[in-house]
N, CA, C, O and the ligand as a Tripos MOL2 file, in Angstrom:
@<TRIPOS>MOLECULE
protein
  297   295    75     0     0
PROTEIN
NO_CHARGES

@<TRIPOS>ATOM
      1 N           5.7050    9.6170   12.6010 N.3       1 MET1
      2 CA          4.2520    9.4030   12.5990 C.3       1 MET1
      3 C           3.9070    7.9190   12.6850 C.2       1 MET1
      4 O           4.5530    7.0820   12.0550 O.2       1 MET1
      5 N           2.8770    7.6060   13.4750 N.am      2 ALA2
      6 CA          2.4910    6.2140   13.7100 C.3       2 ALA2
      7 C           1.9590    5.5500   12.4450 C.2       2 ALA2
      8 O           2.0010    4.3260   12.3200 O.2       2 ALA2
      9 N           1.4640    6.3430   11.5150 N.am      3 ASP3
     10 CA          0.8850    5.7810   10.3000 C.3       3 ASP3
     11 C           1.9410    5.2270    9.3510 C.2       3 ASP3
     12 O           1.6270    4.4470    8.4520 O.2       3 ASP3
     13 N           3.1780    5.6280    9.5500 N.am      4 ASN4
     14 CA          4.2220    5.1960    8.6330 C.3       4 ASN4
     15 C           4.6120    3.7400    8.8960 C.2       4 ASN4
     16 O           4.5690    3.2680   10.0320 O.2       4 ASN4
     17 N           4.9890    3.0460    7.8390 N.am      5 ARG5
     18 CA          5.4110    1.6500    7.9550 C.3       5 ARG5
     19 C           6.7120    1.4460    7.1930 C.2       5 ARG5
     20 O           7.0590    2.2130    6.2940 O.2       5 ARG5
     21 N           7.4230    0.3880    7.5800 N.am      6 VAL6
     22 CA          8.6250    0.0170    6.8480 C.3       6 VAL6
     23 C           8.2400   -0.9560    5.7360 C.2       6 VAL6
     24 O           7.6920   -2.0280    5.9930 O.2       6 VAL6
     25 N           8.5340   -0.5670    4.5060 N.am      7 VAL7
     26 CA          8.2640   -1.4100    3.3480 C.3       7 VAL7
     27 C           9.5640   -1.5770    2.5660 C.2       7 VAL7
     28 O          10.1670   -0.5960    2.1320 O.2       7 VAL7
     29 N           9.9860   -2.8120    2.3920 N.am      8 GLN8
     30 CA         11.2330   -3.1110    1.6950 C.3       8 GLN8
     31 C          12.3860   -2.2640    2.2600 C.2       8 GLN8
     32 O          13.2210   -1.7450    1.5200 O.2       8 GLN8
     33 N          12.4000   -2.1430    3.5900 N.am      9 GLY9
     34 CA         13.5040   -1.4690    4.2610 C.3       9 GLY9
     35 C          13.4270    0.0390    4.2890 C.2       9 GLY9
     36 O          14.3340    0.7020    4.7920 O.2       9 GLY9
     37 N          12.3230    0.6030    3.7390 N.am     10 ARG10
     38 CA         12.1910    2.0620    3.7360 C.3      10 ARG10
     39 C          10.9250    2.4770    4.4520 C.2      10 ARG10
     40 O           9.8880    1.8310    4.3020 O.2      10 ARG10
     41 N          10.9920    3.5530    5.2340 N.am     11 MET11
     42 CA          9.8170    4.0730    5.9060 C.3      11 MET11
     43 C           8.9350    4.7870    4.8870 C.2      11 MET11
     44 O           9.3990    5.6790    4.1760 O.2      11 MET11
     45 N           7.6610    4.3950    4.8180 N.am     12 VAL12
     46 CA          6.7650    5.0310    3.8490 C.3      12 VAL12
     47 C           5.5240    5.5850    4.5510 C.2      12 VAL12
     48 O           5.0490    5.0260    5.5390 O.2      12 VAL12
     49 N           5.0210    6.6740    4.0280 N.am     13 THR13
     50 CA          3.7520    7.2500    4.4730 C.3      13 THR13
     51 C           2.6230    6.5390    3.7240 C.2      13 THR13
     52 O           2.8850    5.8390    2.7450 O.2      13 THR13
     53 N           1.3600    6.7060    4.1710 N.am     14 PRO14
     54 CA          0.2440    6.1160    3.4220 C.3      14 PRO14
     55 C           0.2460    6.5380    1.9580 C.2      14 PRO14
     56 O           0.0030    5.7140    1.0770 O.2      14 PRO14
     57 N           0.5150    7.7980    1.6960 N.am     15 LYS15
     58 CA          0.5000    8.2860    0.3200 C.3      15 LYS15
     59 C           1.6240    7.6580   -0.5150 C.2      15 LYS15
     60 O           1.4290    7.3110   -1.6800 O.2      15 LYS15
     61 N           2.7890    7.5230    0.0970 N.am     16 LYS16
     62 CA          3.9170    6.9060   -0.6110 C.3      16 LYS16
     63 C           3.6290    5.4360   -0.8960 C.2      16 LYS16
     64 O           3.9640    4.9310   -1.9670 O.2      16 LYS16
     65 N           3.0030    4.7440    0.0690 N.am     17 LEU17
     66 CA          2.6380    3.3490   -0.1410 C.3      17 LEU17
     67 C           1.6430    3.2270   -1.3020 C.2      17 LEU17
     68 O           1.7760    2.3530   -2.1590 O.2      17 LEU17
     69 N           0.6480    4.1160   -1.3150 N.am     18 ALA18
     70 CA         -0.3360    4.1130   -2.3940 C.3      18 ALA18
     71 C           0.3450    4.3400   -3.7420 C.2      18 ALA18
     72 O          -0.0400    3.7420   -4.7460 O.2      18 ALA18
     73 N           1.3460    5.1980   -3.7560 N.am     19 GLU19
     74 CA          2.0530    5.4830   -5.0100 C.3      19 GLU19
     75 C           2.8910    4.2860   -5.4680 C.2      19 GLU19
     76 O           3.0820    4.0840   -6.6670 O.2      19 GLU19
     77 N           3.3880    3.4950   -4.5150 N.am     20 LEU20
     78 CA          4.1190    2.2750   -4.8730 C.3      20 LEU20
     79 C           3.1820    1.2800   -5.5480 C.2      20 LEU20
     80 O           3.5620    0.6160   -6.5120 O.2      20 LEU20
     81 N           1.9390    1.1790   -5.0330 N.am     21 VAL21
     82 CA          0.9610    0.2510   -5.6120 C.3      21 VAL21
     83 C           0.4820    0.7590   -6.9690 C.2      21 VAL21
     84 O           0.3930   -0.0010   -7.9340 O.2      21 VAL21
     85 N           0.1760    2.0500   -7.0280 N.am     22 GLU22
     86 CA         -0.4220    2.6400   -8.2290 C.3      22 GLU22
     87 C           0.6060    2.8450   -9.3400 C.2      22 GLU22
     88 O           0.2660    2.7800  -10.5210 O.2      22 GLU22
     89 N           1.8400    3.0880   -8.9710 N.am     23 GLY23
     90 CA          2.8740    3.3320   -9.9720 C.3      23 GLY23
     91 C           2.9460    4.7740  -10.4280 C.2      23 GLY23
     92 O           3.7430    5.1220  -11.2990 O.2      23 GLY23
     93 N           2.0980    5.6220   -9.8280 N.am     24 GLU24
     94 CA          2.1740    7.0590  -10.1020 C.3      24 GLU24
     95 C           1.5860    7.8010   -8.9080 C.2      24 GLU24
     96 O           1.1230    7.1740   -7.9550 O.2      24 GLU24
     97 N           1.6000    9.1080   -8.9490 N.am     25 SER25
     98 CA          1.1520    9.8740   -7.7910 C.3      25 SER25
     99 C          -0.3560    9.7390   -7.5910 C.2      25 SER25
    100 O          -1.1070    9.5640   -8.5510 O.2      25 SER25
    101 N          -0.7900    9.8230   -6.3270 N.am     26 VAL26
    102 CA         -2.2150    9.7110   -6.0090 C.3      26 VAL26
    103 C          -2.6630   10.9920   -5.3110 C.2      26 VAL26
    104 O          -1.8400   11.7530   -4.8030 O.2      26 VAL26
    105 N          -3.9870   11.2230   -5.2900 N.am     27 MET27
    106 CA         -4.5010   12.4530   -4.7070 C.3      27 MET27
    107 C          -4.5230   12.4090   -3.1830 C.2      27 MET27
    108 O          -4.1580   13.3780   -2.5180 O.2      27 MET27
    109 N          -4.9640   11.2520   -2.6290 N.am     28 ASP28
    110 CA         -5.1240   11.1630   -1.1870 C.3      28 ASP28
    111 C          -5.0600    9.7050   -0.7570 C.2      28 ASP28
    112 O          -5.3650    8.8090   -1.5440 O.2      28 ASP28
    113 N          -4.6660    9.4640    0.4880 N.am     29 ALA29
    114 CA         -4.5890    8.0940    0.9850 C.3      29 ALA29
    115 C          -5.0300    8.0380    2.4380 C.2      29 ALA29
    116 O          -4.7970    8.9730    3.2050 O.2      29 ALA29
    117 N          -5.6730    6.9290    2.8130 N.am     30 GLU30
    118 CA         -6.0950    6.6930    4.1910 C.3      30 GLU30
    119 C          -4.9570    6.0320    4.9660 C.2      30 GLU30
    120 O          -3.9590    5.6260    4.3700 O.2      30 GLU30
    121 N          -5.0950    5.9210    6.2910 N.am     31 PRO31
    122 CA         -4.0420    5.2640    7.0820 C.3      31 PRO31
    123 C          -3.7800    3.8250    6.6250 C.2      31 PRO31
    124 O          -4.6880    3.1290    6.1710 O.2      31 PRO31
    125 N          -2.5440    3.4030    6.7520 N.am     32 ILE32
    126 CA         -2.1430    2.0420    6.3950 C.3      32 ILE32
    127 C          -2.7330    1.0490    7.3960 C.2      32 ILE32
    128 O          -2.7390    1.3010    8.6010 O.2      32 ILE32
    129 N          -3.2270   -0.0740    6.8880 N.am     33 GLU33
    130 CA         -3.8010   -1.0970    7.7580 C.3      33 GLU33
    131 C          -3.0970   -2.4340    7.5760 C.2      33 GLU33
    132 O          -2.5630   -2.7420    6.5100 O.2      33 GLU33
    133 N          -3.1120   -3.2280    8.6630 N.am     34 ASP34
    134 CA         -2.6200   -4.6020    8.5710 C.3      34 ASP34
    135 C          -3.6830   -5.4710    7.9140 C.2      34 ASP34
    136 O          -4.8740   -5.1730    8.0020 O.2      34 ASP34
    137 N          -3.2590   -6.5360    7.2590 N.am     35 THR35
    138 CA         -4.2070   -7.5190    6.7250 C.3      35 THR35
    139 C          -3.8020   -8.8850    7.2640 C.2      35 THR35
    140 O          -2.7200   -9.0430    7.8290 O.2      35 THR35
    141 N          -4.6910   -9.8850    7.0830 N.am     36 ASP36
    142 CA         -4.3130  -11.2480    7.4900 C.3      36 ASP36
    143 C          -3.7970  -12.0340    6.2950 C.2      36 ASP36
    144 O          -3.6990  -13.2600    6.3460 O.2      36 ASP36
    145 N          -3.4660  -11.3220    5.2160 N.am     37 ARG37
    146 CA         -2.9510  -11.9890    4.0260 C.3      37 ARG37
    147 C          -1.4370  -12.1410    4.0990 C.2      37 ARG37
    148 O          -0.7370  -11.3290    4.7030 O.2      37 ARG37
    149 N          -0.9560  -13.2050    3.4650 N.am     38 ASP38
    150 CA          0.4790  -13.3960    3.2990 C.3      38 ASP38
    151 C           0.8250  -13.1760    1.8380 C.2      38 ASP38
    152 O           0.0310  -13.4900    0.9500 O.2      38 ASP38
    153 N           1.9920  -12.6450    1.5930 N.am     39 CYS39
    154 CA          2.4340  -12.4010    0.2190 C.3      39 CYS39
    155 C           2.5230  -13.7190   -0.5620 C.2      39 CYS39
    156 O           3.1400  -14.6720   -0.0860 O.2      39 CYS39
    157 N           1.9110  -13.7850   -1.7620 N.am     40 PRO40
    158 CA          1.9860  -15.0180   -2.5590 C.3      40 PRO40
    159 C           3.3870  -15.2910   -3.1030 C.2      40 PRO40
    160 O           3.6890  -16.4220   -3.4850 O.2      40 PRO40
    161 N           4.2270  -14.2900   -3.1410 N.am     41 ASP41
    162 CA          5.5770  -14.4700   -3.6700 C.3      41 ASP41
    163 C           6.5810  -14.8810   -2.5990 C.2      41 ASP41
    164 O           7.3970  -15.7740   -2.8300 O.2      41 ASP41
    165 N           6.5320  -14.2370   -1.4230 N.am     42 CYS42
    166 CA          7.5830  -14.5040   -0.4270 C.3      42 CYS42
    167 C           7.0370  -14.8880    0.9430 C.2      42 CYS42
    168 O           7.8140  -15.2600    1.8230 O.2      42 CYS42
    169 N           5.6960  -14.8060    1.1530 N.am     43 GLY43
    170 CA          5.1210  -15.2380    2.4180 C.3      43 GLY43
    171 C           5.1640  -14.2060    3.5360 C.2      43 GLY43
    172 O           4.7200  -14.4900    4.6490 O.2      43 GLY43
    173 N           5.6850  -13.0250    3.2670 N.am     44 SER44
    174 CA          5.7560  -11.9960    4.2960 C.3      44 SER44
    175 C           4.4070  -11.3000    4.4870 C.2      44 SER44
    176 O           3.4440  -11.5820    3.7740 O.2      44 SER44
    177 N           4.3550  -10.3960    5.4530 N.am     45 ASP45
    178 CA          3.1080   -9.6990    5.7670 C.3      45 ASP45
    179 C           2.6970   -8.7420    4.6540 C.2      45 ASP45
    180 O           3.5300   -8.0720    4.0430 O.2      45 ASP45
    181 N           1.3690   -8.6960    4.4060 N.am     46 VAL46
    182 CA          0.8060   -7.7830    3.4230 C.3      46 VAL46
    183 C           0.0360   -6.6890    4.1590 C.2      46 VAL46
    184 O          -0.7770   -6.9790    5.0360 O.2      46 VAL46
    185 N           0.2920   -5.4500    3.8040 N.am     47 ILE47
    186 CA         -0.4390   -4.3230    4.3780 C.3      47 ILE47
    187 C          -1.3190   -3.7020    3.2990 C.2      47 ILE47
    188 O          -1.0910   -3.9010    2.1060 O.2      47 ILE47
    189 N          -2.3330   -2.9420    3.7360 N.am     48 SER48
    190 CA         -3.2380   -2.3570    2.7470 C.3      48 SER48
    191 C          -3.3980   -0.8670    2.9870 C.2      48 SER48
    192 O          -3.1760   -0.3670    4.0900 O.2      48 SER48
    193 N          -3.7870   -0.1740    1.9330 N.am     49 VAL49
    194 CA         -4.0370    1.2600    2.0270 C.3      49 VAL49
    195 C          -5.1530    1.6300    1.0410 C.2      49 VAL49
    196 O          -5.1120    1.2500   -0.1290 O.2      49 VAL49
    197 N          -6.1460    2.3760    1.5310 N.am     50 GLY50
    198 CA         -7.1880    2.8870    0.6480 C.3      50 GLY50
    199 C          -6.7490    4.2370    0.1170 C.2      50 GLY50
    200 O          -6.2390    5.0670    0.8690 O.2      50 GLY50
    201 N          -6.9460    4.4630   -1.1810 N.am     51 TYR51
    202 CA         -6.4830    5.7420   -1.7350 C.3      51 TYR51
    203 C          -7.3150    6.1570   -2.9390 C.2      51 TYR51
    204 O          -8.0620    5.3650   -3.5140 O.2      51 TYR51
    205 N          -7.1610    7.4090   -3.2940 N.am     52 MET52
    206 CA         -7.8700    7.9830   -4.4390 C.3      52 MET52
    207 C          -6.8790    8.3690   -5.5200 C.2      52 MET52
    208 O          -6.1880    9.3800   -5.4040 O.2      52 MET52
    209 N          -6.8060    7.5480   -6.5950 N.am     53 PRO53
    210 CA         -5.9230    7.8990   -7.7090 C.3      53 PRO53
    211 C          -6.4390    9.1160   -8.4740 C.2      53 PRO53
    212 O          -5.6640    9.8440   -9.0960 O.2      53 PRO53
    213 N          -7.7680    9.3310   -8.4220 N.am     54 SER54
    214 CA         -8.3630   10.5220   -9.0360 C.3      54 SER54
    215 C          -9.5820   10.9000   -8.2040 C.2      54 SER54
    216 O          -9.9470   10.1750   -7.2790 O.2      54 SER54
    217 N         -10.2080   12.0170   -8.5170 N.am     55 VAL55
    218 CA        -11.3110   12.5210   -7.7050 C.3      55 VAL55
    219 C         -12.4740   11.5330   -7.6130 C.2      55 VAL55
    220 O         -13.1650   11.4620   -6.5970 O.2      55 VAL55
    221 N         -12.6770   10.7760   -8.6880 N.am     56 THR56
    222 CA        -13.8720    9.9470   -8.7830 C.3      56 THR56
    223 C         -13.6150    8.4850   -8.4520 C.2      56 THR56
    224 O         -14.5340    7.6710   -8.5320 O.2      56 THR56
    225 N         -12.4030    8.1350   -8.0880 N.am     57 GLU57
    226 CA        -12.0450    6.7260   -7.9460 C.3      57 GLU57
    227 C         -11.4900    6.4510   -6.5590 C.2      57 GLU57
    228 O         -10.6810    7.2220   -6.0430 O.2      57 GLU57
    229 N         -11.9350    5.3290   -5.9440 N.am     58 PHE58
    230 CA        -11.3490    4.8760   -4.6810 C.3      58 PHE58
    231 C         -10.8730    3.4470   -4.8480 C.2      58 PHE58
    232 O         -11.6200    2.5850   -5.3090 O.2      58 PHE58
    233 N          -9.6240    3.1980   -4.4720 N.am     59 VAL59
    234 CA         -9.0000    1.9080   -4.6840 C.3      59 VAL59
    235 C          -8.4030    1.4180   -3.3730 C.2      59 VAL59
    236 O          -7.8860    2.2120   -2.5870 O.2      59 VAL59
    237 N          -8.4740    0.1080   -3.1350 N.am     60 THR60
    238 CA         -7.7160   -0.4690   -2.0350 C.3      60 THR60
    239 C          -6.4830   -1.1440   -2.6070 C.2      60 THR60
    240 O          -6.5810   -2.0150   -3.4710 O.2      60 THR60
    241 N          -5.3320   -0.7370   -2.1200 N.am     61 GLY61
    242 CA         -4.0770   -1.3130   -2.5870 C.3      61 GLY61
    243 C          -3.4890   -2.2310   -1.5390 C.2      61 GLY61
    244 O          -3.6010   -1.9760   -0.3400 O.2      61 GLY61
    245 N          -2.8570   -3.3110   -2.0010 N.am     62 TYR62
    246 CA         -2.1780   -4.2510   -1.1110 C.3      62 TYR62
    247 C          -0.7090   -4.3010   -1.4900 C.2      62 TYR62
    248 O          -0.3560   -4.3080   -2.6690 O.2      62 TYR62
    249 N           0.1510   -4.3350   -0.4610 N.am     63 LYS63
    250 CA          1.5910   -4.3310   -0.7530 C.3      63 LYS63
    251 C           2.3070   -5.2210    0.2510 C.2      63 LYS63
    252 O           2.0580   -5.1580    1.4550 O.2      63 LYS63
    253 N           3.2050   -6.0530   -0.2750 N.am     64 CYS64
    254 CA          4.0700   -6.8530    0.5830 C.3      64 CYS64
    255 C           5.0980   -5.9320    1.2440 C.2      64 CYS64
    256 O           5.5960   -4.9960    0.6190 O.2      64 CYS64
    257 N           5.4100   -6.2080    2.5180 N.am     65 GLN65
    258 CA          6.3840   -5.3650    3.2050 C.3      65 GLN65
    259 C           7.8190   -5.7190    2.8470 C.2      65 GLN65
    260 O           8.7360   -4.9500    3.1340 O.2      65 GLN65
    261 N           8.0250   -6.8780    2.2230 N.am     66 ASP66
    262 CA          9.3990   -7.3290    2.0050 C.3      66 ASP66
    263 C           9.8150   -7.5080    0.5560 C.2      66 ASP66
    264 O          11.0090   -7.6270    0.2820 O.2      66 ASP66
    265 N           8.8630   -7.5330   -0.3960 N.am     67 CYS67
    266 CA          9.2540   -7.6950   -1.8050 C.3      67 CYS67
    267 C           8.4040   -6.7930   -2.6900 C.2      67 CYS67
    268 O           7.6220   -5.9840   -2.1920 O.2      67 CYS67
    269 N           8.5580   -6.9350   -4.0030 N.am     68 ASP68
    270 CA          7.8930   -6.0270   -4.9460 C.3      68 ASP68
    271 C           6.4110   -6.3170   -5.1610 C.2      68 ASP68
    272 O           5.7410   -5.5490   -5.8510 O.2      68 ASP68
    273 N           5.8780   -7.3990   -4.5940 N.am     69 TRP69
    274 CA          4.4920   -7.7880   -4.8690 C.3      69 TRP69
    275 C           3.4970   -6.7150   -4.4260 C.2      69 TRP69
    276 O           3.5980   -6.1830   -3.3210 O.2      69 TRP69
    277 N           2.5500   -6.4070   -5.2880 N.am     70 SER70
    278 CA          1.4370   -5.5260   -4.9040 C.3      70 SER70
    279 C           0.2270   -5.8680   -5.7510 C.2      70 SER70
    280 O           0.3310   -6.5420   -6.7750 O.2      70 SER70
    281 N          -0.9430   -5.3800   -5.2930 N.am     71 GLU71
    282 CA         -2.1970   -5.6730   -5.9830 C.3      71 GLU71
    283 C          -3.1400   -4.5230   -5.6950 C.2      71 GLU71
    284 O          -3.0610   -3.9070   -4.6320 O.2      71 GLU71
    285 N          -4.0490   -4.2190   -6.6490 N.am     72 ARG72
    286 CA         -5.0340   -3.1720   -6.3790 C.3      72 ARG72
    287 C          -6.4350   -3.6590   -6.7300 C.2      72 ARG72
    288 O          -6.6430   -4.3250   -7.7440 O.2      72 ARG72
    289 N          -7.4010   -3.3090   -5.8600 N.am     73 ASP73
    290 CA         -8.8050   -3.6230   -6.0970 C.3      73 ASP73
    291 C          -9.5380   -2.3300   -6.3610 C.2      73 ASP73
    292 O          -9.5230   -1.4330   -5.5180 O.2      73 ASP73
    293 N         -10.1790   -2.2090   -7.5100 N.am     74 ALA74
    294 CA        -10.9320   -1.0000   -7.8120 C.3      74 ALA74
    295 C         -12.2980   -1.0630   -7.1410 C.2      74 ALA74
    296 O         -13.0940   -0.1330   -7.2720 O.2      74 ALA74
    297 ZN          6.5030  -10.5290   -0.7550 Zn       75 ZN75
@<TRIPOS>BOND
     1     1     2 1
     2     2     3 1
     3     3     4 2
     4     3     5 am
     5     5     6 1
     6     6     7 1
     7     7     8 2
     8     7     9 am
     9     9    10 1
    10    10    11 1
    11    11    12 2
    12    11    13 am
    13    13    14 1
    14    14    15 1
    15    15    16 2
    16    15    17 am
    17    17    18 1
    18    18    19 1
    19    19    20 2
    20    19    21 am
    21    21    22 1
    22    22    23 1
    23    23    24 2
    24    23    25 am
    25    25    26 1
    26    26    27 1
    27    27    28 2
    28    27    29 am
    29    29    30 1
    30    30    31 1
    31    31    32 2
    32    31    33 am
    33    33    34 1
    34    34    35 1
    35    35    36 2
    36    35    37 am
    37    37    38 1
    38    38    39 1
    39    39    40 2
    40    39    41 am
    41    41    42 1
    42    42    43 1
    43    43    44 2
    44    43    45 am
    45    45    46 1
    46    46    47 1
    47    47    48 2
    48    47    49 am
    49    49    50 1
    50    50    51 1
    51    51    52 2
    52    51    53 am
    53    53    54 1
    54    54    55 1
    55    55    56 2
    56    55    57 am
    57    57    58 1
    58    58    59 1
    59    59    60 2
    60    59    61 am
    61    61    62 1
    62    62    63 1
    63    63    64 2
    64    63    65 am
    65    65    66 1
    66    66    67 1
    67    67    68 2
    68    67    69 am
    69    69    70 1
    70    70    71 1
    71    71    72 2
    72    71    73 am
    73    73    74 1
    74    74    75 1
    75    75    76 2
    76    75    77 am
    77    77    78 1
    78    78    79 1
    79    79    80 2
    80    79    81 am
    81    81    82 1
    82    82    83 1
    83    83    84 2
    84    83    85 am
    85    85    86 1
    86    86    87 1
    87    87    88 2
    88    87    89 am
    89    89    90 1
    90    90    91 1
    91    91    92 2
    92    91    93 am
    93    93    94 1
    94    94    95 1
    95    95    96 2
    96    95    97 am
    97    97    98 1
    98    98    99 1
    99    99   100 2
   100    99   101 am
   101   101   102 1
   102   102   103 1
   103   103   104 2
   104   103   105 am
   105   105   106 1
   106   106   107 1
   107   107   108 2
   108   107   109 am
   109   109   110 1
   110   110   111 1
   111   111   112 2
   112   111   113 am
   113   113   114 1
   114   114   115 1
   115   115   116 2
   116   115   117 am
   117   117   118 1
   118   118   119 1
   119   119   120 2
   120   119   121 am
   121   121   122 1
   122   122   123 1
   123   123   124 2
   124   123   125 am
   125   125   126 1
   126   126   127 1
   127   127   128 2
   128   127   129 am
   129   129   130 1
   130   130   131 1
   131   131   132 2
   132   131   133 am
   133   133   134 1
   134   134   135 1
   135   135   136 2
   136   135   137 am
   137   137   138 1
   138   138   139 1
   139   139   140 2
   140   139   141 am
   141   141   142 1
   142   142   143 1
   143   143   144 2
   144   143   145 am
   145   145   146 1
   146   146   147 1
   147   147   148 2
   148   147   149 am
   149   149   150 1
   150   150   151 1
   151   151   152 2
   152   151   153 am
   153   153   154 1
   154   154   155 1
   155   155   156 2
   156   155   157 am
   157   157   158 1
   158   158   159 1
   159   159   160 2
   160   159   161 am
   161   161   162 1
   162   162   163 1
   163   163   164 2
   164   163   165 am
   165   165   166 1
   166   166   167 1
   167   167   168 2
   168   167   169 am
   169   169   170 1
   170   170   171 1
   171   171   172 2
   172   171   173 am
   173   173   174 1
   174   174   175 1
   175   175   176 2
   176   175   177 am
   177   177   178 1
   178   178   179 1
   179   179   180 2
   180   179   181 am
   181   181   182 1
   182   182   183 1
   183   183   184 2
   184   183   185 am
   185   185   186 1
   186   186   187 1
   187   187   188 2
   188   187   189 am
   189   189   190 1
   190   190   191 1
   191   191   192 2
   192   191   193 am
   193   193   194 1
   194   194   195 1
   195   195   196 2
   196   195   197 am
   197   197   198 1
   198   198   199 1
   199   199   200 2
   200   199   201 am
   201   201   202 1
   202   202   203 1
   203   203   204 2
   204   203   205 am
   205   205   206 1
   206   206   207 1
   207   207   208 2
   208   207   209 am
   209   209   210 1
   210   210   211 1
   211   211   212 2
   212   211   213 am
   213   213   214 1
   214   214   215 1
   215   215   216 2
   216   215   217 am
   217   217   218 1
   218   218   219 1
   219   219   220 2
   220   219   221 am
   221   221   222 1
   222   222   223 1
   223   223   224 2
   224   223   225 am
   225   225   226 1
   226   226   227 1
   227   227   228 2
   228   227   229 am
   229   229   230 1
   230   230   231 1
   231   231   232 2
   232   231   233 am
   233   233   234 1
   234   234   235 1
   235   235   236 2
   236   235   237 am
   237   237   238 1
   238   238   239 1
   239   239   240 2
   240   239   241 am
   241   241   242 1
   242   242   243 1
   243   243   244 2
   244   243   245 am
   245   245   246 1
   246   246   247 1
   247   247   248 2
   248   247   249 am
   249   249   250 1
   250   250   251 1
   251   251   252 2
   252   251   253 am
   253   253   254 1
   254   254   255 1
   255   255   256 2
   256   255   257 am
   257   257   258 1
   258   258   259 1
   259   259   260 2
   260   259   261 am
   261   261   262 1
   262   262   263 1
   263   263   264 2
   264   263   265 am
   265   265   266 1
   266   266   267 1
   267   267   268 2
   268   267   269 am
   269   269   270 1
   270   270   271 1
   271   271   272 2
   272   271   273 am
   273   273   274 1
   274   274   275 1
   275   275   276 2
   276   275   277 am
   277   277   278 1
   278   278   279 1
   279   279   280 2
   280   279   281 am
   281   281   282 1
   282   282   283 1
   283   283   284 2
   284   283   285 am
   285   285   286 1
   286   286   287 1
   287   287   288 2
   288   287   289 am
   289   289   290 1
   290   290   291 1
   291   291   292 2
   292   291   293 am
   293   293   294 1
   294   294   295 1
   295   295   296 2
@<TRIPOS>SUBSTRUCTURE
     1 MET1         2 RESIDUE 1 A MET
     2 ALA2         6 RESIDUE 1 A ALA
     3 ASP3        10 RESIDUE 1 A ASP
     4 ASN4        14 RESIDUE 1 A ASN
     5 ARG5        18 RESIDUE 1 A ARG
     6 VAL6        22 RESIDUE 1 A VAL
     7 VAL7        26 RESIDUE 1 A VAL
     8 GLN8        30 RESIDUE 1 A GLN
     9 GLY9        34 RESIDUE 1 A GLY
    10 ARG10       38 RESIDUE 1 A ARG
    11 MET11       42 RESIDUE 1 A MET
    12 VAL12       46 RESIDUE 1 A VAL
    13 THR13       50 RESIDUE 1 A THR
    14 PRO14       54 RESIDUE 1 A PRO
    15 LYS15       58 RESIDUE 1 A LYS
    16 LYS16       62 RESIDUE 1 A LYS
    17 LEU17       66 RESIDUE 1 A LEU
    18 ALA18       70 RESIDUE 1 A ALA
    19 GLU19       74 RESIDUE 1 A GLU
    20 LEU20       78 RESIDUE 1 A LEU
    21 VAL21       82 RESIDUE 1 A VAL
    22 GLU22       86 RESIDUE 1 A GLU
    23 GLY23       90 RESIDUE 1 A GLY
    24 GLU24       94 RESIDUE 1 A GLU
    25 SER25       98 RESIDUE 1 A SER
    26 VAL26      102 RESIDUE 1 A VAL
    27 MET27      106 RESIDUE 1 A MET
    28 ASP28      110 RESIDUE 1 A ASP
    29 ALA29      114 RESIDUE 1 A ALA
    30 GLU30      118 RESIDUE 1 A GLU
    31 PRO31      122 RESIDUE 1 A PRO
    32 ILE32      126 RESIDUE 1 A ILE
    33 GLU33      130 RESIDUE 1 A GLU
    34 ASP34      134 RESIDUE 1 A ASP
    35 THR35      138 RESIDUE 1 A THR
    36 ASP36      142 RESIDUE 1 A ASP
    37 ARG37      146 RESIDUE 1 A ARG
    38 ASP38      150 RESIDUE 1 A ASP
    39 CYS39      154 RESIDUE 1 A CYS
    40 PRO40      158 RESIDUE 1 A PRO
    41 ASP41      162 RESIDUE 1 A ASP
    42 CYS42      166 RESIDUE 1 A CYS
    43 GLY43      170 RESIDUE 1 A GLY
    44 SER44      174 RESIDUE 1 A SER
    45 ASP45      178 RESIDUE 1 A ASP
    46 VAL46      182 RESIDUE 1 A VAL
    47 ILE47      186 RESIDUE 1 A ILE
    48 SER48      190 RESIDUE 1 A SER
    49 VAL49      194 RESIDUE 1 A VAL
    50 GLY50      198 RESIDUE 1 A GLY
    51 TYR51      202 RESIDUE 1 A TYR
    52 MET52      206 RESIDUE 1 A MET
    53 PRO53      210 RESIDUE 1 A PRO
    54 SER54      214 RESIDUE 1 A SER
    55 VAL55      218 RESIDUE 1 A VAL
    56 THR56      222 RESIDUE 1 A THR
    57 GLU57      226 RESIDUE 1 A GLU
    58 PHE58      230 RESIDUE 1 A PHE
    59 VAL59      234 RESIDUE 1 A VAL
    60 THR60      238 RESIDUE 1 A THR
    61 GLY61      242 RESIDUE 1 A GLY
    62 TYR62      246 RESIDUE 1 A TYR
    63 LYS63      250 RESIDUE 1 A LYS
    64 CYS64      254 RESIDUE 1 A CYS
    65 GLN65      258 RESIDUE 1 A GLN
    66 ASP66      262 RESIDUE 1 A ASP
    67 CYS67      266 RESIDUE 1 A CYS
    68 ASP68      270 RESIDUE 1 A ASP
    69 TRP69      274 RESIDUE 1 A TRP
    70 SER70      278 RESIDUE 1 A SER
    71 GLU71      282 RESIDUE 1 A GLU
    72 ARG72      286 RESIDUE 1 A ARG
    73 ASP73      290 RESIDUE 1 A ASP
    74 ALA74      294 RESIDUE 1 A ALA
    75 ZN75       297 GROUP 0 **** ****
């Protein structure tokens, strides 16, 4: 699937990426998007994914493709 991306050497779906950012399972996730941000830890590309950790909440998650860095905006 075109929506999948390689993160830290592993192919991930939008939902899997959201779960990496959230640290637990999520209800739903939108397609993964590129950002113009660079990782503050290693300088690699940062990708983003919008997801719903619960029915009432929508979060945008950011994840470095090469290291453990991630961030979430509620
Ligand atoms: Zn990084």
